[in-house]
N, C-alpha and C positions, 0 to 999 in steps of 0.2 A: 223520395226519389225512386225507391224500389217499386212503388205503386205505379208511377208514371211509366217506368220501363216495362212492367208487367202488362199494363194496359195497352201500351204500344205493341208489344209482342202478340197479345191476344187479338188486337185489331188487325195486325198484319196477317196472322194465320186465318182468321175469319174472312178477311178480304181476299186472300189468295184462294180460299175454297169457294168463294162466291163466283169467281171467274170473271171473264171479260164482259159477259152479258150484263151482269149486275153492276159492274163498274160503269159501263156505258149508260145504264139506267140512272145511276147516281149523278153522273156528269150532266145528263140531260135535265134532270130535276134541278140541279144547281144553276144551270144556265137560264132556265125558265124563271127561277126565283131572282137571280141576279139581274136579269133583263126587265123585270117588272118595273113599271114607272114609279111606283111608290118607293121601291128600294133604291132606284136611281136618284130620286129626289132626296131621300134621307142621306144617301152617300154624299151628294153635293153639299148638303147643309153641314155635314160632319167635316168635309174637306175645308169648307169656308171657315168654320169655327177653329179648326186646328191651324189653318193658315193665319187667322187673326192672332191666336195665342203665341204661335211659334215664329211667325214671319216666314215660314216655309212657303215657297212659291213666289215670293216677291223677288224680282230681279232688279238690281241697280244698273242703270245704263253706264257704259264705259264713257270715257272722255269724249268720244266721237258720237255719243248718243245711241249707240247700238247695244242691245243686250247680247251677252255672251251665252251660248248654249253650254251648260255644264256637262252634258253627256257626250257631245261630239267634239273630239279634240281638233284643234286647228292645225293645219299644216303650215309650217313656216318656211 
């Protein structure tokens, strides 16, 4: 546990010293990687496999046949 905290502290200090320019560079590199078609395809496969195993993402319709959105609360 101490190693994790030490690593986080060192990362924070080094990140703070790197400044905004380096942060922006890291964010751009991450976005290029995340938007790559191969990464998107792999992420879709992983989501599908997790959904198969856990049932996450499947919505059971209500009695009236409509799905309920679990994020947006309904006003009564």
